[in-house]
N, CA, C and O atoms as CSV, one atom per row, in Angstrom:
chain,resi,resn,atom,element,x,y,z
A,1,MET,N,N,100.855,-158.610,-71.109
A,1,MET,CA,C,99.919,-159.268,-70.213
A,1,MET,C,C,100.574,-159.395,-68.834
A,1,MET,O,O,101.758,-159.715,-68.724
A,2,TYR,N,N,99.812,-159.148,-67.822
A,2,TYR,CA,C,100.372,-159.109,-66.470
A,2,TYR,C,C,100.653,-160.492,-65.894
A,2,TYR,O,O,101.494,-160.622,-65.005
A,3,LEU,N,N,99.974,-161.519,-66.376
A,3,LEU,CA,C,100.145,-162.862,-65.815
A,3,LEU,C,C,100.364,-163.860,-66.951
A,3,LEU,O,O,99.412,-164.302,-67.594
A,4,ASP,N,N,101.612,-164.204,-67.187
A,4,ASP,CA,C,101.918,-165.195,-68.215
A,4,ASP,C,C,102.399,-166.485,-67.550
A,4,ASP,O,O,102.467,-166.573,-66.324
A,5,SER,N,N,102.726,-167.463,-68.355
A,5,SER,CA,C,103.066,-168.775,-67.810
A,5,SER,C,C,104.342,-168.752,-66.973
A,5,SER,O,O,104.465,-169.518,-66.018
A,6,THR,N,N,105.287,-167.889,-67.316
A,6,THR,CA,C,106.514,-167.819,-66.521
A,6,THR,C,C,106.247,-167.227,-65.140
A,6,THR,O,O,106.830,-167.665,-64.148
A,7,LYS,N,N,105.366,-166.233,-65.078
A,7,LYS,CA,C,105.027,-165.635,-63.780
A,7,LYS,C,C,104.264,-166.638,-62.917
A,7,LYS,O,O,104.496,-166.728,-61.712
A,8,LYS,N,N,103.354,-167.391,-63.534
A,8,LYS,CA,C,102.628,-168.427,-62.797
A,8,LYS,C,C,103.581,-169.478,-62.249
A,8,LYS,O,O,103.469,-169.879,-61.090
A,9,ALA,N,N,104.520,-169.926,-63.080
A,9,ALA,CA,C,105.492,-170.929,-62.647
A,9,ALA,C,C,106.342,-170.393,-61.497
A,9,ALA,O,O,106.688,-171.132,-60.575
A,10,GLU,N,N,106.672,-169.114,-61.557
A,10,GLU,CA,C,107.450,-168.490,-60.487
A,10,GLU,C,C,106.656,-168.466,-59.175
A,10,GLU,O,O,107.204,-168.754,-58.111
A,11,ILE,N,N,105.383,-168.128,-59.252
A,11,ILE,CA,C,104.525,-168.102,-58.056
A,11,ILE,C,C,104.371,-169.509,-57.494
A,11,ILE,O,O,104.473,-169.705,-56.282
A,12,PHE,N,N,104.126,-170.495,-58.363
A,12,PHE,CA,C,103.960,-171.876,-57.902
A,12,PHE,C,C,105.243,-172.420,-57.299
A,12,PHE,O,O,105.198,-173.173,-56.326
A,13,ALA,N,N,106.393,-172.047,-57.868
A,13,ALA,CA,C,107.667,-172.508,-57.324
A,13,ALA,C,C,107.944,-171.892,-55.957
A,13,ALA,O,O,108.513,-172.543,-55.080
A,14,GLN,N,N,107.538,-170.636,-55.779
A,14,GLN,CA,C,107.816,-169.952,-54.519
A,14,GLN,C,C,106.901,-170.421,-53.397
A,14,GLN,O,O,107.357,-170.622,-52.272
A,15,TYR,N,N,105.623,-170.596,-53.687
A,15,TYR,CA,C,104.664,-170.901,-52.630
A,15,TYR,C,C,104.247,-172.361,-52.566
A,15,TYR,O,O,103.822,-172.836,-51.513
A,16,GLY,N,N,104.363,-173.081,-53.682
A,16,GLY,CA,C,104.114,-174.516,-53.662
A,16,GLY,C,C,105.415,-175.230,-53.348
A,16,GLY,O,O,106.417,-174.589,-53.030
A,17,LYS,N,N,105.406,-176.530,-53.432
A,17,LYS,CA,C,106.646,-177.258,-53.180
A,17,LYS,C,C,107.594,-177.181,-54.374
A,17,LYS,O,O,108.812,-177.183,-54.197
A,18,ASP,N,N,107.046,-177.114,-55.591
A,18,ASP,CA,C,107.844,-176.908,-56.793
A,18,ASP,C,C,106.968,-176.264,-57.860
A,18,ASP,O,O,105.787,-176.012,-57.621
A,19,ALA,N,N,107.527,-175.999,-59.021
A,19,ALA,CA,C,106.798,-175.294,-60.080
A,19,ALA,C,C,105.651,-176.126,-60.651
A,19,ALA,O,O,104.702,-175.570,-61.205
A,20,LYS,N,N,105.727,-177.444,-60.524
A,20,LYS,CA,C,104.672,-178.319,-61.047
A,20,LYS,C,C,103.513,-178.478,-60.062
A,20,LYS,O,O,102.457,-178.987,-60.439
A,21,ASN,N,N,103.686,-178.057,-58.825
A,21,ASN,CA,C,102.656,-178.213,-57.797
A,21,ASN,C,C,101.679,-177.050,-57.878
A,21,ASN,O,O,101.766,-176.098,-57.103
A,22,THR,N,N,100.749,-177.137,-58.822
A,22,THR,CA,C,99.823,-176.033,-59.053
A,22,THR,C,C,98.537,-176.164,-58.256
A,22,THR,O,O,97.741,-175.226,-58.219
A,23,GLY,N,N,98.319,-177.295,-57.624
A,23,GLY,CA,C,97.050,-177.523,-56.944
A,23,GLY,C,C,97.081,-177.315,-55.453
A,23,GLY,O,O,96.035,-177.385,-54.807
A,24,SER,N,N,98.252,-177.059,-54.877
A,24,SER,CA,C,98.305,-176.887,-53.425
A,24,SER,C,C,97.571,-175.620,-53.027
A,24,SER,O,O,97.506,-174.658,-53.792
A,25,ALA,N,N,97.027,-175.630,-51.839
A,25,ALA,CA,C,96.245,-174.491,-51.359
A,25,ALA,C,C,97.100,-173.233,-51.300
A,25,ALA,O,O,96.636,-172.152,-51.663
A,26,GLU,N,N,98.336,-173.359,-50.848
A,26,GLU,CA,C,99.210,-172.195,-50.730
A,26,GLU,C,C,99.488,-171.553,-52.087
A,26,GLU,O,O,99.464,-170.329,-52.216
A,27,SER,N,N,99.750,-172.380,-53.095
A,27,SER,CA,C,100.047,-171.823,-54.414
A,27,SER,C,C,98.809,-171.177,-55.027
A,27,SER,O,O,98.918,-170.141,-55.682
A,28,GLN,N,N,97.644,-171.766,-54.827
A,28,GLN,CA,C,96.410,-171.174,-55.346
A,28,GLN,C,C,96.113,-169.844,-54.652
A,28,GLN,O,O,95.716,-168.880,-55.307
A,29,ILE,N,N,96.299,-169.786,-53.343
A,29,ILE,CA,C,96.065,-168.549,-52.587
A,29,ILE,C,C,97.036,-167.471,-53.051
A,29,ILE,O,O,96.652,-166.310,-53.191
A,30,ALA,N,N,98.282,-167.843,-53.290
A,30,ALA,CA,C,99.278,-166.880,-53.760
A,30,ALA,C,C,98.913,-166.345,-55.147
A,30,ALA,O,O,99.073,-165.155,-55.416
A,31,LEU,N,N,98.429,-167.214,-56.015
A,31,LEU,CA,C,98.015,-166.790,-57.351
A,31,LEU,C,C,96.812,-165.861,-57.265
A,31,LEU,O,O,96.781,-164.831,-57.939
A,32,PHE,N,N,95.829,-166.205,-56.455
A,32,PHE,CA,C,94.670,-165.331,-56.264
A,32,PHE,C,C,95.102,-163.974,-55.723
A,32,PHE,O,O,94.585,-162.944,-56.155
A,33,THR,N,N,96.035,-163.963,-54.791
A,33,THR,CA,C,96.497,-162.709,-54.195
A,33,THR,C,C,97.183,-161.835,-55.239
A,33,THR,O,O,96.973,-160.622,-55.271
A,34,TYR,N,N,97.999,-162.444,-56.087
A,34,TYR,CA,C,98.664,-161.691,-57.154
A,34,TYR,C,C,97.632,-161.056,-58.087
A,34,TYR,O,O,97.749,-159.885,-58.450
A,35,ARG,N,N,96.632,-161.831,-58.468
A,35,ARG,CA,C,95.597,-161.313,-59.361
A,35,ARG,C,C,94.757,-160.241,-58.685
A,35,ARG,O,O,94.369,-159.264,-59.326
A,36,ILE,N,N,94.469,-160.410,-57.395
A,36,ILE,CA,C,93.689,-159.415,-56.647
A,36,ILE,C,C,94.442,-158.092,-56.580
A,36,ILE,O,O,93.847,-157.029,-56.760
A,37,LYS,N,N,95.745,-158.149,-56.323
A,37,LYS,CA,C,96.542,-156.920,-56.269
A,37,LYS,C,C,96.531,-156.200,-57.610
A,37,LYS,O,O,96.431,-154.974,-57.658
A,38,HIS,N,N,96.634,-156.959,-58.697
A,38,HIS,CA,C,96.611,-156.342,-60.028
A,38,HIS,C,C,95.256,-155.684,-60.310
A,38,HIS,O,O,95.198,-154.552,-60.788
A,39,LEU,N,N,94.184,-156.391,-60.015
A,39,LEU,CA,C,92.852,-155.840,-60.272
A,39,LEU,C,C,92.543,-154.648,-59.367
A,39,LEU,O,O,91.825,-153.734,-59.772
A,40,THR,N,N,93.075,-154.653,-58.156
A,40,THR,CA,C,92.868,-153.531,-57.245
A,40,THR,C,C,93.505,-152.263,-57.814
A,40,THR,O,O,92.910,-151.187,-57.753
A,41,GLU,N,N,94.708,-152.387,-58.364
A,41,GLU,CA,C,95.369,-151.240,-58.983
A,41,GLU,C,C,94.583,-150.758,-60.200
A,41,GLU,O,O,94.469,-149.554,-60.431
A,42,HIS,N,N,94.050,-151.683,-60.968
A,42,HIS,CA,C,93.222,-151.316,-62.122
A,42,HIS,C,C,91.974,-150.560,-61.676
A,42,HIS,O,O,91.582,-149.577,-62.304
A,43,MET,N,N,91.352,-151.018,-60.594
A,43,MET,CA,C,90.120,-150.386,-60.112
A,43,MET,C,C,90.365,-148.986,-59.550
A,43,MET,O,O,89.463,-148.148,-59.572
A,44,LYS,N,N,91.563,-148.725,-59.051
A,44,LYS,CA,C,91.872,-147.393,-58.541
A,44,LYS,C,C,91.832,-146.351,-59.652
A,44,LYS,O,O,91.473,-145.197,-59.415
A,45,GLN,N,N,92.199,-146.757,-60.857
A,45,GLN,CA,C,92.202,-145.832,-61.985
A,45,GLN,C,C,90.916,-145.888,-62.796
A,45,GLN,O,O,90.557,-144.909,-63.451
A,46,ASN,N,N,90.219,-147.013,-62.763
A,46,ASN,CA,C,89.004,-147.210,-63.559
A,46,ASN,C,C,87.854,-147.598,-62.637
A,46,ASN,O,O,87.386,-148.736,-62.672
A,47,HIS,N,N,87.404,-146.674,-61.829
A,47,HIS,CA,C,86.425,-147.000,-60.793
A,47,HIS,C,C,85.045,-147.335,-61.344
A,47,HIS,O,O,84.218,-147.877,-60.611
A,48,LYS,N,N,84.771,-147.034,-62.599
A,48,LYS,CA,C,83.459,-147.348,-63.177
A,48,LYS,C,C,83.436,-148.680,-63.923
A,48,LYS,O,O,82.419,-149.023,-64.526
A,49,ASP,N,N,84.503,-149.416,-63.895
A,49,ASP,CA,C,84.606,-150.695,-64.582
A,49,ASP,C,C,83.894,-151.774,-63.754
A,49,ASP,O,O,84.482,-152.378,-62.857
A,50,VAL,N,N,82.629,-151.998,-64.073
A,50,VAL,CA,C,81.794,-152.890,-63.282
A,50,VAL,C,C,82.200,-154.355,-63.450
A,50,VAL,O,O,82.135,-155.128,-62.494
A,51,GLY,N,N,82.609,-154.737,-64.638
A,51,GLY,CA,C,83.012,-156.120,-64.877
A,51,GLY,C,C,84.237,-156.509,-64.069
A,51,GLY,O,O,84.308,-157.606,-63.514
A,52,THR,N,N,85.189,-155.611,-64.010
A,52,THR,CA,C,86.386,-155.874,-63.217
A,52,THR,C,C,86.064,-155.883,-61.729
A,52,THR,O,O,86.639,-156.666,-60.973
A,53,ALA,N,N,85.157,-155.025,-61.309
A,53,ALA,CA,C,84.762,-155.005,-59.893
A,53,ALA,C,C,84.125,-156.327,-59.497
A,53,ALA,O,O,84.374,-156.837,-58.405
A,54,ARG,N,N,83.308,-156.881,-60.378
A,54,ARG,CA,C,82.678,-158.162,-60.097
A,54,ARG,C,C,83.711,-159.287,-60.072
A,54,ARG,O,O,83.653,-160.170,-59.217
A,55,ALA,N,N,84.659,-159.251,-61.016
A,55,ALA,CA,C,85.718,-160.251,-61.043
A,55,ALA,C,C,86.577,-160.179,-59.781
A,55,ALA,O,O,86.990,-161.206,-59.244
A,56,LEU,N,N,86.838,-158.968,-59.318
A,56,LEU,CA,C,87.619,-158.778,-58.099
A,56,LEU,C,C,86.889,-159.353,-56.890
A,56,LEU,O,O,87.499,-160.024,-56.058
A,57,THR,N,N,85.611,-159.101,-56.790
A,57,THR,CA,C,84.807,-159.635,-55.693
A,57,THR,C,C,84.787,-161.157,-55.724
A,57,THR,O,O,84.878,-161.802,-54.680
A,58,THR,N,N,84.667,-161.731,-56.912
A,58,THR,CA,C,84.673,-163.181,-57.065
A,58,THR,C,C,86.007,-163.781,-56.633
A,58,THR,O,O,86.043,-164.803,-55.948
A,59,LEU,N,N,87.101,-163.140,-57.037
A,59,LEU,CA,C,88.428,-163.635,-56.658
A,59,LEU,C,C,88.648,-163.573,-55.155
A,59,LEU,O,O,89.220,-164.493,-54.570
A,60,VAL,N,N,88.202,-162.501,-54.531
A,60,VAL,CA,C,88.348,-162.379,-53.078
A,60,VAL,C,C,87.548,-163.484,-52.382
A,60,VAL,O,O,88.006,-164.050,-51.390
A,61,GLY,N,N,86.369,-163.789,-52.893
A,61,GLY,CA,C,85.563,-164.866,-52.329
A,61,GLY,C,C,86.217,-166.226,-52.483
A,61,GLY,O,O,86.192,-167.040,-51.560
A,62,LYS,N,N,86.805,-166.477,-53.650
A,62,LYS,CA,C,87.499,-167.744,-53.872
A,62,LYS,C,C,88.696,-167.884,-52.947
A,62,LYS,O,O,88.945,-168.954,-52.392
A,63,ARG,N,N,89.436,-166.786,-52.786
A,63,ARG,CA,C,90.598,-166.829,-51.894
A,63,ARG,C,C,90.162,-167.055,-50.457
A,63,ARG,O,O,90.810,-167.799,-49.720
A,64,ARG,N,N,89.063,-166.417,-50.051
A,64,ARG,CA,C,88.552,-166.596,-48.695
A,64,ARG,C,C,88.132,-168.043,-48.463
A,64,ARG,O,O,88.396,-168.604,-47.400
A,65,SER,N,N,87.478,-168.651,-49.457
A,65,SER,CA,C,87.077,-170.056,-49.351
A,65,SER,C,C,88.288,-170.966,-49.215
A,65,SER,O,O,88.289,-171.898,-48.410
A,66,MET,N,N,89.312,-170.692,-50.004
A,66,MET,CA,C,90.529,-171.492,-49.940
A,66,MET,C,C,91.223,-171.319,-48.591
A,66,MET,O,O,91.738,-172.285,-48.027
A,67,LEU,N,N,91.236,-170.096,-48.077
A,67,LEU,CA,C,91.831,-169.854,-46.760
A,67,LEU,C,C,91.047,-170.550,-45.656
A,67,LEU,O,O,91.639,-171.095,-44.724
A,68,ASP,N,N,89.718,-170.536,-45.751
A,68,ASP,CA,C,88.892,-171.235,-44.765
A,68,ASP,C,C,89.162,-172.737,-44.793
A,68,ASP,O,O,89.246,-173.383,-43.748
A,69,TYR,N,N,89.295,-173.286,-46.000
A,69,TYR,CA,C,89.622,-174.708,-46.153
A,69,TYR,C,C,90.952,-175.024,-45.480
A,69,TYR,O,O,91.066,-175.995,-44.732
A,70,LEU,N,N,91.955,-174.195,-45.753
A,70,LEU,CA,C,93.279,-174.416,-45.191
A,70,LEU,C,C,93.275,-174.268,-43.673
A,70,LEU,O,O,93.987,-174.983,-42.968
A,71,LYS,N,N,92.472,-173.338,-43.179
A,71,LYS,CA,C,92.375,-173.121,-41.730
A,71,LYS,C,C,91.781,-174.347,-41.037
A,71,LYS,O,O,92.219,-174.715,-39.947
A,72,GLU,N,N,90.794,-174.974,-41.660
A,72,GLU,CA,C,90.174,-176.175,-41.089
A,72,GLU,C,C,91.133,-177.369,-41.122
A,72,GLU,O,O,91.157,-178.168,-40.186
A,73,ARG,N,N,91.915,-177.493,-42.186
A,73,ARG,CA,C,92.777,-178.651,-42.379
A,73,ARG,C,C,94.086,-178.558,-41.578
A,73,ARG,O,O,94.480,-179.506,-40.899
A,74,ASP,N,N,94.750,-177.394,-41.671
A,74,ASP,CA,C,96.069,-177.265,-41.050
A,74,ASP,C,C,96.290,-175.801,-40.667
A,74,ASP,O,O,96.616,-174.972,-41.516
A,75,ILE,N,N,96.112,-175.497,-39.396
A,75,ILE,CA,C,96.181,-174.117,-38.915
A,75,ILE,C,C,97.579,-173.527,-39.070
A,75,ILE,O,O,97.716,-172.321,-39.277
A,76,GLU,N,N,98.603,-174.345,-38.976
A,76,GLU,CA,C,99.977,-173.833,-39.103
A,76,GLU,C,C,100.275,-173.374,-40.525
A,76,GLU,O,O,100.899,-172.332,-40.723
A,77,ARG,N,N,99.834,-174.143,-41.514
A,77,ARG,CA,C,100.003,-173.727,-42.913
A,77,ARG,C,C,99.215,-172.463,-43.191
A,77,ARG,O,O,99.677,-171.594,-43.931
A,78,TYR,N,N,98.021,-172.347,-42.603
A,78,TYR,CA,C,97.189,-171.160,-42.748
A,78,TYR,C,C,97.912,-169.934,-42.208
A,78,TYR,O,O,97.995,-168.905,-42.878
A,79,ARG,N,N,98.436,-170.052,-40.992
A,79,ARG,CA,C,99.138,-168.916,-40.379
A,79,ARG,C,C,100.377,-168.534,-41.175
A,79,ARG,O,O,100.689,-167.351,-41.311
A,80,ALA,N,N,101.083,-169.524,-41.700
A,80,ALA,CA,C,102.296,-169.251,-42.472
A,80,ALA,C,C,101.978,-168.489,-43.758
A,80,ALA,O,O,102.674,-167.530,-44.094
A,81,ILE,N,N,100.939,-168.903,-44.479
A,81,ILE,CA,C,100.617,-168.242,-45.755
A,81,ILE,C,C,100.054,-166.845,-45.516
A,81,ILE,O,O,100.316,-165.932,-46.300
A,82,ILE,N,N,99.288,-166.669,-44.447
A,82,ILE,CA,C,98.763,-165.338,-44.105
A,82,ILE,C,C,99.922,-164.378,-43.821
A,82,ILE,O,O,99.931,-163.238,-44.287
A,83,LYS,N,N,100.880,-164.854,-43.060
A,83,LYS,CA,C,102.026,-164.017,-42.702
A,83,LYS,C,C,102.901,-163.714,-43.915
A,83,LYS,O,O,103.358,-162.585,-44.094
A,84,GLU,N,N,103.128,-164.723,-44.740
A,84,GLU,CA,C,104.008,-164.563,-45.886
A,84,GLU,C,C,103.433,-163.620,-46.934
A,84,GLU,O,O,104.168,-162.834,-47.532
A,85,LEU,N,N,102.117,-163.691,-47.162
A,85,LEU,CA,C,101.491,-162.852,-48.174
A,85,LEU,C,C,101.008,-161.510,-47.613
A,85,LEU,O,O,100.687,-160.597,-48.374
A,86,GLY,N,N,100.959,-161.395,-46.309
A,86,GLY,CA,C,100.504,-160.137,-45.712
A,86,GLY,C,C,99.010,-159.907,-45.888
A,86,GLY,O,O,98.573,-158.778,-46.112
A,87,ILE,N,N,98.234,-160.970,-45.787
A,87,ILE,CA,C,96.789,-160.888,-45.948
A,87,ILE,C,C,96.161,-160.586,-44.600
A,87,ILE,O,O,96.550,-161.156,-43.581
A,88,ARG,N,N,95.180,-159.678,-44.602
A,88,ARG,CA,C,94.446,-159.416,-43.365
A,88,ARG,C,C,93.471,-160.551,-43.116
A,88,ARG,O,O,92.972,-161.177,-44.052
A,89,LYS,N,N,93.207,-160.808,-41.852
A,89,LYS,CA,C,92.324,-161.926,-41.503
A,89,LYS,C,C,90.885,-161.544,-41.644
A,89,LYS,O,O,90.001,-162.363,-41.392
């Protein structure tokens, strides 16, 4: 499985304040980005997989909503996470 509890804890530790901080906007955006990258690679090989395409679109929308929230609340944190993850605006 591509995303297990140890990988999640690693992502939360890197982008959140610690491994237990799973609710921060930065850690959620980082988790969404990891999942989006995985699904994008899957879609490159399985272009007719409609269920995965829909899941990918949903994840991108959730990440965009979270980024918009962060942009409204704290522009510096928004800019930092965009730069760190290499997300296009």
